[in-house]
Backbone as ProteinMPNN parsed JSONL, in Angstrom:
{"seq_chain_A": "XXXXXXXXXXXXXXXXXXXXXXXXXXXXXXXXXXXXXXXXXXXXXXXXXXXXXXXXXXXXXXXXXXXXXXXXXXXXXXXXXXXXXXXXXXXXXXXXXXXXXXXXXXXXXXXXXXXXXXXXXXXXXXXXXXXXXXXXXXXXXXXXXXXXXXXXXXXXXXXXXXXXXXXXXXXXXXXXXXXXXXXXXXXXXXXXXXXXXXX", "coords_chain_A": {"N_chain_A": [[14.544, 3.042, -20.362], [11.359, 2.402, -19.25], [9.6, -0.549, -18.466], [6.399, -1.843, -19.623], [4.192, -1.603, -17.184], [1.94, -3.403, -16.654], [-1.017, -5.481, -16.006], [-0.283, -8.046, -16.888], [2.511, -7.985, -16.706], [2.868, -7.77, -13.88], [1.504, -10.037, -12.949], [3.031, -12.059, -14.063], [5.392, -11.668, -12.664], [4.728, -12.678, -10.165], [4.03, -15.333, -10.815], [6.466, -16.264, -11.717], [7.811, -16.03, -9.44], [9.492, -13.887, -9.012], [9.809, -11.701, -7.118], [11.212, -9.835, -5.229], [10.562, -7.907, -3.424], [8.701, -8.94, -1.776], [8.184, -9.703, 1.484], [7.41, -11.979, 2.772], [6.137, -11.988, 5.131], [4.358, -10.001, 7.61], [5.057, -6.586, 7.326], [7.247, -5.247, 9.687], [6.956, -2.503, 10.813], [4.297, -1.899, 10.064], [2.931, -3.949, 11.285], [3.303, -3.229, 13.972], [1.87, -0.848, 13.955], [-0.735, -1.752, 13.33], [-1.209, -3.296, 15.584], [-1.811, -1.431, 17.544], [-4.231, -0.431, 16.858], [-7.605, 0.03, 17.715], [-10.276, 0.094, 16.915], [-12.186, -2.177, 15.476], [-13.976, -1.997, 13.461], [-13.135, -0.44, 11.418], [-12.917, 0.488, 8.016], [-10.767, -0.757, 5.775], [-8.26, -0.379, 3.324], [-5.913, -2.055, 1.285], [-3.819, -1.195, -1.08], [-2.575, -2.397, -4.248], [-1.866, -4.781, -3.109], [-0.579, -7.251, -3.329], [0.705, -10.339, -2.114], [-0.092, -9.776, 0.4], [0.292, -9.979, 3.379], [-0.304, -8.33, 5.41], [-3.076, -7.945, 5.208], [-3.925, -10.509, 5.846], [-2.983, -10.673, 8.484], [-4.47, -8.618, 9.708], [-7.056, -9.672, 9.369], [-7.037, -11.975, 10.985], [-6.727, -10.731, 13.367], [-9.175, -9.769, 13.886], [-10.261, -7.785, 12.303], [-12.623, -7.332, 10.025], [-13.362, -5.881, 7.872], [-11.71, -5.489, 5.642], [-10.072, -4.723, 2.643], [-8.467, -5.721, -0.358], [-6.806, -4.564, -3.164], [-5.629, -5.359, -6.352], [-3.898, -5.371, -9.435], [-2.962, -7.685, -10.461], [-3.917, -11.078, -10.644], [-2.848, -13.37, -9.461], [-1.51, -12.994, -6.843], [-3.749, -12.383, -5.292], [-5.147, -14.765, -5.364], [-3.32, -16.284, -3.962], [-3.507, -15.18, -1.393], [-6.172, -15.81, -0.779], [-5.987, -18.59, -0.741], [-4.392, -18.97, 1.477], [-5.886, -17.839, 3.511], [-8.705, -19.023, 4.026], [-11.25, -18.183, 4.797], [-11.348, -15.545, 4.158], [-13.202, -12.879, 2.869], [-14.304, -13.279, -0.401], [-15.36, -11.241, -1.93], [-14.003, -9.071, -1.044], [-11.591, -9.123, -2.201], [-10.213, -7.492, -4.624], [-9.859, -7.583, -7.919], [-8.561, -5.512, -9.847], [-7.622, -2.396, -11.434], [-6.167, -0.073, -9.349], [-6.721, 2.648, -9.792], [-9.218, 2.659, -10.864], [-10.948, 2.134, -8.882], [-13.876, 2.618, -6.978], [-14.944, 3.757, -4.127], [-15.065, 4.313, -0.552], [-12.892, 4.74, 2.278], [-11.747, 4.274, 5.683], [-9.127, 3.97, 6.352], [-6.048, 3.592, 4.708], [-3.519, 1.341, 3.978], [-0.24, 1.558, 3.121], [2.131, -0.242, 1.413], [4.692, -0.885, -0.361], [3.273, -0.368, -2.734], [3.176, 2.248, -3.799], [5.856, 2.605, -4.621], [5.958, 0.831, -6.676], [4.553, 1.831, -8.759], [4.671, 3.541, -11.91], [6.683, 6.423, -11.926], [5.481, 8.701, -13.073], [2.857, 8.527, -12.382], [2.498, 9.363, -9.814], [1.354, 11.786, -8.931], [-1.291, 11.327, -9.678], [-1.824, 9.215, -7.983], [-1.889, 10.479, -5.464], [-4.127, 12.162, -5.779], [-6.123, 10.239, -6.196], [-6.055, 8.832, -3.783], [-6.934, 10.835, -2.116], [-9.607, 10.959, -2.844], [-10.505, 8.41, -2.215], [-10.272, 8.165, 0.516], [-12.167, 8.828, 3.403], [-13.218, 11.942, 4.873], [-10.89, 12.981, 7.201], [-9.839, 10.492, 7.209], [-7.04, 8.188, 7.054], [-3.883, 7.762, 5.457], [-1.498, 5.46, 5.815], [1.758, 4.212, 6.204], [4.66, 2.971, 4.481], [7.348, 4.515, 2.817], [9.942, 4.483, 0.434], [13.036, 5.911, 1.202], [15.178, 6.514, -0.611], [17.151, 6.452, -3.643], [16.908, 4.17, -5.425], [15.69, 2.332, -8.271], [15.702, 3.427, -11.778], [14.651, 2.465, -14.098], [12.933, 0.362, -13.638], [10.587, -1.112, -11.307], [11.508, -1.483, -7.817], [10.737, 2.002, -7.533], [12.383, 4.736, -6.173], [12.596, 7.55, -3.875], [12.456, 10.716, -2.105], [12.315, 12.371, 1.108], [11.78, 15.144, 0.91], [10.667, 15.289, -1.639], [8.316, 13.8, -1.275], [6.96, 15.33, 0.625], [6.375, 17.658, -0.854], [4.695, 16.502, -2.722], [2.478, 15.392, -1.335], [1.44, 17.351, 0.399], [-0.5, 19.129, -0.518], [-2.953, 17.864, -0.49], [-3.163, 16.466, 1.853], [-2.821, 16.424, 5.453], [0.269, 16.304, 6.907], [0.988, 14.201, 9.217], [2.955, 12.582, 10.217], [6.238, 11.79, 9.26], [8.814, 10.139, 9.337], [12.129, 8.763, 9.757], [12.259, 5.273, 9.62], [12.575, 3.06, 12.257], [12.118, 0.446, 12.759], [12.25, -1.219, 10.62], [12.089, -4.02, 8.345], [14.959, -6.143, 8.19], [16.035, -6.231, 5.55], [15.376, -3.803, 4.542], [16.363, -1.894, 6.1], [17.134, 1.36, 7.23], [16.277, 2.582, 4.93], [13.675, 3.395, 4.761], [10.765, 5.459, 5.226], [8.409, 6.117, 7.735], [5.093, 6.93, 7.402], [2.295, 9.046, 8.105], [-0.499, 10.278, 6.824], [-3.128, 12.503, 6.933], [-6.348, 12.858, 5.651], [-7.464, 15.852, 4.2], [-9.715, 17.092, 2.862], [-11.98, 15.384, 1.097], [-12.43, 14.813, -2.455], [-11.379, 17.071, -3.726]], "CA_chain_A": [[13.175, 2.781, -20.815], [10.599, 1.655, -18.257], [8.722, -1.55, -19.051], [4.963, -1.667, -19.473], [3.876, -2.176, -15.875], [0.513, -3.738, -16.704], [-1.427, -6.661, -15.244], [0.513, -9.196, -17.32], [3.841, -7.829, -16.111], [2.851, -8.073, -12.447], [1.1, -11.416, -12.743], [4.202, -12.887, -14.379], [6.368, -11.554, -11.568], [4.313, -13.616, -9.118], [4.109, -16.695, -11.338], [7.897, -16.603, -11.789], [8.326, -15.792, -8.082], [10.555, -12.872, -9.072], [9.254, -10.569, -6.379], [12.113, -9.68, -4.077], [9.98, -6.976, -2.463], [7.79, -9.702, -0.918], [8.909, -10.056, 2.708], [6.966, -13.271, 3.271], [5.581, -11.748, 6.467], [3.888, -8.632, 7.815], [6.118, -5.595, 7.514], [7.262, -4.953, 11.13], [6.343, -1.225, 11.213], [2.846, -1.97, 9.911], [2.449, -4.835, 12.345], [3.244, -2.419, 15.197], [0.754, 0.104, 13.804], [-1.984, -2.518, 13.429], [-1.371, -3.77, 16.962], [-2.352, -0.387, 18.42], [-5.573, -0.054, 16.405], [-8.638, -0.514, 18.604], [-11.578, 0.037, 16.25], [-12.202, -3.3, 14.537], [-14.953, -1.712, 12.407], [-12.521, 0.385, 10.381], [-12.892, -0.011, 6.646], [-9.345, -0.64, 5.46], [-7.828, -0.764, 1.981], [-4.491, -2.28, 1.015], [-3.716, -1.099, -2.534], [-1.429, -3.118, -4.788], [-1.554, -5.543, -1.903], [0.239, -8.437, -3.538], [0.362, -11.47, -1.241], [-0.814, -9.082, 1.469], [0.376, -10.558, 4.726], [-0.966, -7.366, 6.291], [-4.507, -8.259, 5.188], [-4.058, -11.758, 6.61], [-2.785, -10.349, 9.896], [-5.65, -7.865, 10.132], [-8.205, -10.571, 9.403], [-6.943, -12.829, 12.172], [-6.829, -9.845, 14.542], [-10.582, -9.425, 14.066], [-10.699, -6.742, 11.371], [-13.331, -8.056, 8.965], [-13.738, -4.938, 6.829], [-10.431, -5.248, 4.979], [-10.124, -4.921, 1.197], [-7.182, -5.723, -1.06], [-6.958, -4.361, -4.604], [-4.387, -5.613, -7.094], [-4.112, -5.565, -10.863], [-2.565, -9.067, -10.74], [-4.817, -12.051, -10.017], [-2.129, -14.437, -8.765], [-1.354, -12.783, -5.401], [-5.061, -12.445, -4.639], [-5.396, -16.201, -5.19], [-2.429, -16.747, -2.897], [-4.088, -14.754, -0.124], [-7.386, -16.6, -0.55], [-5.572, -19.953, -0.401], [-3.847, -18.962, 2.842], [-6.945, -17.434, 4.447], [-9.881, -19.547, 3.321], [-12.462, -17.452, 5.18], [-11.278, -14.14, 3.742], [-14.319, -12.662, 1.931], [-13.887, -13.18, -1.8], [-15.776, -9.943, -2.469], [-13.051, -8.052, -0.576], [-10.386, -9.266, -3.02], [-10.603, -6.72, -5.805], [-8.922, -7.747, -9.033], [-8.757, -4.373, -10.744], [-6.673, -1.29, -11.356], [-6.409, 0.835, -8.217], [-7.237, 3.94, -10.233], [-10.624, 2.507, -11.25], [-11.703, 1.805, -7.674], [-14.859, 3.614, -6.544], [-15.381, 3.407, -2.787], [-14.4, 5.161, 0.439], [-12.279, 3.971, 3.347], [-11.256, 4.997, 6.858], [-7.681, 3.792, 6.478], [-5.331, 2.908, 3.633], [-2.179, 0.925, 4.382], [0.687, 1.608, 1.98], [3.275, -1.123, 1.602], [5.333, -1.175, -1.655], [2.465, -0.058, -3.915], [3.627, 3.542, -4.325], [7.155, 2.449, -5.284], [5.783, -0.042, -7.84], [3.925, 2.616, -9.819], [5.5, 4.416, -12.738], [6.762, 7.728, -11.241], [4.59, 9.72, -13.653], [1.525, 8.344, -11.806], [2.48, 9.712, -8.399], [0.353, 12.826, -8.71], [-2.591, 10.666, -9.768], [-1.95, 8.428, -6.751], [-2.298, 11.385, -4.384], [-5.502, 12.589, -6.036], [-7.02, 9.099, -5.995], [-6.104, 8.591, -2.336], [-7.77, 11.894, -1.558], [-11.004, 10.614, -3.109], [-10.847, 7.13, -1.591], [-10.31, 8.309, 1.971], [-13.176, 9.699, 3.987], [-12.642, 13.093, 5.56], [-10.267, 12.554, 8.438], [-9.225, 9.184, 7.009], [-5.576, 8.233, 7.065], [-2.99, 6.955, 4.64], [-0.411, 5.115, 6.731], [2.605, 3.161, 5.659], [6.098, 3.087, 4.294], [7.847, 5.006, 1.535], [11.394, 4.37, 0.365], [13.807, 7.151, 1.267], [16.41, 6.158, -1.32], [16.917, 6.612, -5.086], [16.529, 2.882, -6.016], [15.828, 2.149, -9.725], [15.136, 4.41, -12.693], [14.071, 1.8, -15.263], [12.021, -0.713, -13.235], [10.261, -1.059, -9.869], [10.886, -0.366, -7.116], [11.216, 3.362, -7.761], [12.57, 5.39, -4.879], [12.246, 8.952, -3.724], [13.047, 11.386, -0.946], [11.384, 13.021, 2.023], [11.371, 16.447, 0.375], [9.781, 15.021, -2.773], [7.025, 13.342, -0.755], [6.296, 16.471, 1.263], [5.818, 18.481, -1.934], [3.671, 15.75, -3.426], [1.296, 15.082, -0.533], [0.968, 18.395, 1.301], [-1.651, 19.866, -1.046], [-4.19, 17.113, -0.249], [-3.136, 15.787, 3.146], [-2.041, 16.926, 6.577], [1.376, 15.379, 7.14], [1.059, 14.005, 10.657], [4.214, 11.917, 10.561], [7.115, 11.347, 8.185], [10.076, 9.975, 10.056], [12.923, 7.58, 9.479], [11.664, 4.098, 10.255], [13.597, 2.368, 13.039], [11.731, -0.953, 12.983], [12.119, -1.828, 9.305], [12.62, -5.356, 8.089], [16.411, -6.005, 7.964], [16.359, -5.996, 4.14], [15.048, -2.416, 4.182], [16.835, -1.05, 7.201], [17.752, 2.629, 6.861], [15.817, 3.057, 3.614], [12.233, 3.619, 4.773], [10.1, 6.468, 6.04], [7.063, 5.76, 8.186], [4.29, 8.123, 7.138], [0.878, 9.122, 8.444], [-1.111, 11.41, 6.15], [-4.558, 12.611, 7.238], [-7.063, 13.492, 4.554], [-8.002, 17.166, 4.541], [-11.084, 17.289, 2.364], [-12.12, 14.569, -0.103], [-13.02, 15.301, -3.712], [-10.895, 18.407, -4.078]], "C_chain_A": [[12.46, 1.907, -19.776], [9.635, 0.696, -18.962], [7.253, -1.169, -18.859], [4.514, -2.366, -18.195], [2.387, -2.499, -15.78], [0.223, -5.006, -15.91], [-0.594, -7.885, -15.604], [1.899, -9.162, -16.708], [3.833, -8.279, -14.653], [2.447, -9.515, -12.183], [2.269, -12.364, -13.011], [5.251, -12.824, -13.286], [6.022, -12.53, -10.439], [4.429, -15.059, -9.584], [5.558, -17.181, -11.386], [8.577, -16.485, -10.423], [9.535, -14.848, -8.087], [10.027, -11.599, -8.418], [10.044, -10.401, -5.071], [11.559, -8.721, -3.03], [9.091, -7.697, -1.458], [8.562, -10.203, 0.302], [8.55, -11.45, 3.219], [6.362, -13.188, 4.662], [5.062, -10.318, 6.536], [5.088, -7.712, 7.988], [6.117, -5.156, 8.978], [6.669, -3.596, 11.525], [4.815, -1.237, 11.088], [2.23, -2.902, 10.947], [2.29, -4.049, 13.645], [2.09, -1.429, 15.13], [-0.58, -0.61, 13.975], [-2.252, -2.918, 14.875], [-1.961, -2.709, 17.889], [-3.726, 0.107, 17.962], [-6.621, -0.726, 17.282], [-9.982, -0.718, 17.917], [-11.586, -1.042, 15.169], [-13.188, -3.081, 13.392], [-14.366, -0.861, 11.28], [-12.601, -0.296, 9.019], [-11.512, 0.293, 6.077], [-9.072, -1.129, 4.043], [-6.322, -0.981, 1.966], [-4.338, -2.286, -0.5], [-2.453, -1.789, -3.058], [-0.911, -4.101, -3.764], [-0.668, -6.745, -2.099], [-0.229, -9.59, -2.663], [-0.253, -11.018, 0.075], [-0.87, -9.812, 2.806], [-0.269, -9.616, 5.747], [-2.469, -7.629, 6.356], [-4.785, -9.53, 5.994], [-3.961, -11.482, 8.107], [-3.989, -9.599, 10.464], [-6.856, -8.778, 10.314], [-8.187, -11.427, 10.676], [-6.941, -12.032, 13.475], [-8.272, -9.387, 14.77], [-11.095, -8.296, 13.206], [-11.33, -7.439, 10.163], [-13.723, -7.163, 7.798], [-12.496, -4.489, 6.06], [-10.55, -5.61, 3.495], [-8.705, -4.862, 0.628], [-7.48, -5.52, -2.544], [-5.611, -4.589, -5.271], [-4.734, -5.874, -8.55], [-3.743, -6.986, -11.285], [-3.467, -10.028, -9.973], [-4.074, -13.028, -9.11], [-1.96, -14.183, -7.265], [-2.667, -12.798, -4.633], [-5.463, -13.905, -4.4], [-4.552, -16.739, -4.035], [-2.993, -16.397, -1.524], [-5.312, -15.598, 0.209], [-7.042, -18.037, -0.158], [-5.003, -20.044, 1.014], [-4.936, -18.709, 3.871], [-8.279, -17.801, 3.82], [-11.15, -18.761, 3.606], [-12.43, -15.975, 4.79], [-12.366, -13.91, 2.69], [-13.832, -12.445, 0.499], [-14.233, -11.819, -2.393], [-14.888, -8.792, -1.989], [-11.712, -8.146, -1.305], [-10.697, -8.691, -4.389], [-9.542, -6.82, -6.889], [-9.198, -6.646, -10.055], [-7.639, -3.355, -10.544], [-7.09, -0.379, -10.199], [-7.103, 2.111, -8.656], [-8.692, 3.866, -10.715], [-11.516, 2.227, -10.042], [-12.622, 2.958, -7.275], [-15.424, 3.168, -5.193], [-14.757, 4.417, -1.834], [-13.976, 4.305, 1.626], [-11.867, 4.882, 4.497], [-9.734, 5.022, 6.91], [-7.149, 3.082, 5.244], [-3.93, 2.594, 4.146], [-1.305, 0.8, 3.138], [1.921, 0.761, 2.283], [3.75, -1.596, 0.234], [4.445, -0.972, -2.882], [2.976, 1.213, -4.584], [4.914, 3.377, -5.132], [7.074, 1.559, -6.523], [5.176, 0.693, -9.022], [4.962, 3.377, -10.635], [5.519, 5.802, -12.081], [5.826, 8.796, -11.793], [3.174, 9.627, -13.076], [1.433, 8.816, -10.352], [1.482, 10.814, -8.069], [-1.05, 12.25, -8.746], [-2.874, 9.835, -8.518], [-2.465, 9.308, -5.614], [-3.753, 11.806, -4.562], [-6.495, 11.459, -5.782], [-7.153, 8.773, -4.515], [-7.011, 9.614, -1.657], [-9.248, 11.561, -1.719], [-11.437, 9.339, -2.381], [-10.976, 7.224, -0.078], [-11.425, 9.252, 2.405], [-12.495, 10.877, 4.668], [-12.133, 12.658, 6.924], [-9.634, 11.179, 8.35], [-7.718, 9.308, 6.873], [-4.95, 7.277, 6.054], [-1.748, 6.716, 5.489], [0.467, 4.052, 6.081], [4.043, 3.569, 5.501], [6.42, 3.573, 2.892], [9.366, 4.891, 1.554], [12.042, 5.749, 0.361], [15.196, 6.883, 0.683], [16.124, 6.229, -2.813], [16.383, 5.349, -5.768], [16.673, 2.896, -7.538], [15.209, 3.282, -10.537], [14.384, 3.756, -13.85], [13.09, 0.684, -14.92], [11.695, -0.543, -11.754], [11.288, -1.855, -9.067], [11.559, 0.967, -7.437], [11.287, 4.069, -6.411], [12.128, 6.839, -4.873], [12.873, 9.514, -2.471], [11.968, 12.063, -0.113], [10.891, 14.341, 1.454], [10.418, 16.285, -0.806], [8.384, 14.641, -2.278], [6.258, 14.476, -0.086], [5.631, 17.344, 0.199], [4.63, 17.809, -2.607], [2.37, 15.647, -2.634], [0.684, 16.281, 0.191], [-0.237, 19.176, 0.778], [-2.976, 19.182, -0.721], [-4.281, 16.498, 1.133], [-2.42, 16.619, 4.204], [-0.976, 15.887, 6.895], [1.59, 15.219, 8.638], [2.38, 13.377, 11.087], [4.946, 11.545, 9.288], [8.522, 11.267, 8.744], [10.819, 8.744, 9.567], [12.366, 6.407, 10.279], [12.757, 3.299, 10.961], [13.245, 0.914, 13.326], [11.547, -1.682, 11.66], [12.579, -3.279, 9.317], [14.109, -5.201, 7.768], [16.793, -5.718, 6.515], [16.092, -4.567, 3.697], [15.544, -1.419, 5.219], [17.536, 0.203, 6.683], [17.267, 3.216, 5.562], [14.337, 3.414, 3.59], [11.837, 4.803, 5.649], [8.755, 5.903, 6.469], [6.227, 7.019, 8.105], [2.862, 7.947, 7.627], [0.353, 10.41, 7.832], [-2.606, 11.395, 6.443], [-5.255, 13.404, 6.149], [-7.674, 14.818, 4.997], [-9.458, 17.277, 4.143], [-11.239, 16.493, 1.063], [-12.714, 15.337, -1.275], [-12.625, 16.738, -4.025], [-10.843, 18.538, -5.595]], "O_chain_A": [[12.913, 0.804, -19.468], [8.95, 1.067, -19.915], [6.914, -0.302, -18.054], [4.466, -3.595, -18.142], [1.668, -1.95, -14.945], [1.099, -5.54, -15.229], [-0.237, -8.673, -14.729], [2.407, -10.184, -16.245], [4.681, -9.068, -14.235], [2.993, -10.153, -11.282], [2.473, -13.34, -12.289], [5.926, -13.815, -13.011], [6.909, -13.131, -9.834], [4.879, -15.919, -8.827], [5.843, -18.351, -11.132], [9.758, -16.798, -10.272], [10.461, -14.987, -7.288], [9.828, -10.574, -9.07], [9.596, -10.772, -3.986], [12.018, -8.711, -1.887], [8.76, -7.143, -0.409], [9.475, -11.019, 0.179], [9.294, -12.036, 4.005], [6.106, -14.213, 5.294], [5.298, -9.519, 5.629], [6.025, -8.034, 8.719], [5.076, -4.727, 9.475], [5.928, -3.54, 12.506], [4.121, -0.647, 11.916], [1.123, -2.657, 11.426], [1.28, -4.176, 14.337], [1.408, -1.196, 16.129], [-1.458, -0.124, 14.687], [-3.394, -2.881, 15.333], [-2.55, -3.049, 18.915], [-4.319, 0.97, 18.609], [-6.529, -1.922, 17.559], [-10.745, -1.606, 18.297], [-11.055, -0.84, 14.078], [-13.239, -3.879, 12.456], [-15.047, -0.596, 10.289], [-12.381, -1.501, 8.896], [-11.136, 1.454, 5.918], [-9.588, -2.163, 3.619], [-5.558, -0.209, 2.545], [-4.687, -3.272, -1.148], [-1.406, -1.772, -2.411], [0.294, -4.249, -3.565], [-0.06, -7.225, -1.143], [-1.431, -9.793, -2.49], [-0.872, -11.815, 0.78], [-1.934, -10.201, 3.286], [-0.721, -10.047, 6.808], [-3.07, -7.548, 7.427], [-5.768, -9.604, 6.732], [-4.755, -11.993, 8.897], [-4.466, -9.904, 11.557], [-7.587, -8.666, 11.298], [-9.206, -11.575, 11.351], [-7.131, -12.593, 14.555], [-8.553, -8.692, 15.746], [-12.244, -7.88, 13.355], [-10.626, -8.066, 9.37], [-14.345, -7.626, 6.841], [-12.259, -3.298, 5.855], [-11.065, -6.671, 3.144], [-7.867, -4.074, 1.066], [-8.311, -6.226, -3.114], [-4.585, -4.082, -4.819], [-5.737, -6.518, -8.857], [-4.162, -7.444, -12.347], [-3.748, -9.818, -8.793], [-4.618, -13.466, -8.096], [-2.243, -15.081, -6.472], [-2.703, -13.179, -3.464], [-6.044, -14.237, -3.366], [-5.02, -17.549, -3.235], [-2.962, -17.214, -0.604], [-5.471, -16.05, 1.343], [-7.731, -18.635, 0.668], [-5.121, -21.079, 1.67], [-4.923, -19.282, 4.96], [-8.908, -16.976, 3.157], [-12.033, -18.679, 2.752], [-13.379, -15.239, 5.061], [-12.449, -14.663, 1.72], [-13.045, -11.538, 0.23], [-13.51, -11.299, -3.244], [-15.01, -7.668, -2.475], [-10.807, -7.348, -1.058], [-11.36, -9.326, -5.209], [-8.47, -6.223, -6.79], [-9.966, -6.829, -10.999], [-6.834, -3.449, -9.618], [-8.249, 0.027, -10.106], [-7.988, 2.604, -7.956], [-9.322, 4.898, -10.947], [-12.731, 2.097, -10.192], [-12.208, 4.117, -7.237], [-16.289, 2.294, -5.137], [-13.999, 5.286, -2.264], [-14.601, 3.293, 1.943], [-11.666, 6.084, 4.322], [-9.129, 5.957, 7.435], [-7.724, 2.094, 4.789], [-3.242, 3.464, 4.678], [-1.605, 0.03, 2.226], [2.647, 0.997, 3.249], [3.26, -2.604, -0.275], [4.833, -1.374, -3.979], [3.182, 1.243, -5.797], [5.044, 3.952, -6.212], [8.003, 1.529, -7.33], [5.271, 0.232, -10.16], [5.994, 3.8, -10.115], [4.459, 6.309, -11.711], [5.42, 9.699, -11.062], [2.374, 10.544, -13.259], [0.382, 8.676, -9.728], [0.832, 10.767, -7.024], [-1.904, 12.632, -7.946], [-4.011, 9.759, -8.052], [-3.378, 8.917, -4.888], [-4.524, 11.805, -3.602], [-7.571, 11.68, -5.227], [-8.25, 8.471, -4.043], [-7.76, 9.284, -0.737], [-10.052, 11.849, -0.832], [-12.593, 9.207, -1.98], [-11.707, 6.448, 0.536], [-11.598, 10.333, 1.843], [-11.313, 10.802, 5.001], [-12.86, 12.043, 7.704], [-8.97, 10.736, 9.286], [-7.188, 10.388, 6.611], [-5.418, 6.159, 5.836], [-1.034, 7.656, 5.838], [-0.037, 3.104, 5.479], [4.579, 4.382, 6.255], [5.844, 3.107, 1.909], [10.003, 5.168, 2.571], [11.641, 6.637, -0.391], [16.22, 7.001, 1.355], [14.972, 6.083, -3.221], [15.49, 5.445, -6.61], [17.664, 3.411, -8.056], [14.324, 3.997, -10.067], [13.574, 4.407, -14.511], [12.475, 0.113, -15.82], [12.448, 0.102, -11.025], [11.877, -2.803, -9.587], [12.778, 1.048, -7.592], [10.354, 3.999, -5.611], [11.387, 7.289, -5.747], [13.718, 8.875, -1.845], [10.853, 12.295, -0.581], [9.695, 14.626, 1.513], [9.47, 17.056, -0.954], [7.384, 15.116, -2.815], [5.038, 14.567, -0.221], [4.467, 17.723, 0.335], [3.676, 18.473, -3.012], [1.285, 15.796, -3.196], [-0.488, 16.23, 0.564], [-0.929, 19.824, 1.563], [-4.014, 19.841, -0.678], [-5.352, 16.056, 1.547], [-1.532, 17.413, 3.895], [-1.291, 14.72, 7.127], [2.296, 16.016, 9.257], [2.86, 13.62, 12.194], [4.341, 11.042, 8.342], [9.31, 12.206, 8.634], [10.223, 7.808, 9.035], [12.046, 6.538, 11.461], [13.745, 2.906, 10.341], [13.97, 0.224, 14.042], [10.785, -2.646, 11.577], [13.351, -3.702, 10.178], [14.492, -4.218, 7.132], [17.782, -5.026, 6.271], [16.518, -4.155, 2.618], [15.175, -0.245, 5.199], [18.409, 0.131, 5.819], [17.78, 4.244, 5.12], [13.79, 3.704, 2.526], [12.474, 5.104, 6.658], [8.047, 5.287, 5.673], [6.591, 8.053, 8.663], [2.295, 6.856, 7.573], [0.714, 11.503, 8.267], [-3.274, 10.384, 6.224], [-4.808, 14.486, 5.77], [-8.321, 14.896, 6.041], [-10.327, 17.525, 4.979], [-10.687, 16.884, 0.035], [-13.392, 16.351, -1.113], [-13.432, 17.522, -4.523], [-10.462, 19.589, -6.111]]}, "name": "protein", "num_of_chains": 1, "seq": "XXXXXXXXXXXXXXXXXXXXXXXXXXXXXXXXXXXXXXXXXXXXXXXXXXXXXXXXXXXXXXXXXXXXXXXXXXXXXXXXXXXXXXXXXXXXXXXXXXXXXXXXXXXXXXXXXXXXXXXXXXXXXXXXXXXXXXXXXXXXXXXXXXXXXXXXXXXXXXXXXXXXXXXXXXXXXXXXXXXXXXXXXXXXXXXXXXXXXXX"}
């Protein structure tokens, strides 16, 4: 039986500091990806961003059009306390699925695996709508079974291909060789390019 993964559940996980998925730093593969980005005007979303060290890193690299959405308020407060100049209006305390906006780039880092598996199809459809045509969903997906009754929920390369290929061009889906040591051998680095929004 999977618990009710609502705002209270996630907020309590942060308040109790029971969030083993939190690396306490930028995920190394995403850091490497960010380091090669040249266009500082990109509008970037980090969904289910949590403490969002990636948003902090982007901000200090000169990317000022970065948004973080999370159903839990506590991690958004944590980010604001660490990065005092981070625009408060870019910290979106709401359900990802209620977000109405468009972005050039979405960075995926442990949000997909935190969702109830029955929402994965909805995730793909929502990403399709949030990304501008030609926009990219870039990040990490677990390539391991993991848990069945609580986050993180795992998956496999073949499952992800079937899930994403109807709405995205799969530009990259490879074993990640620069993972954080705690996730070594269990991650895929993915780059999905949006085909046509609002299908």
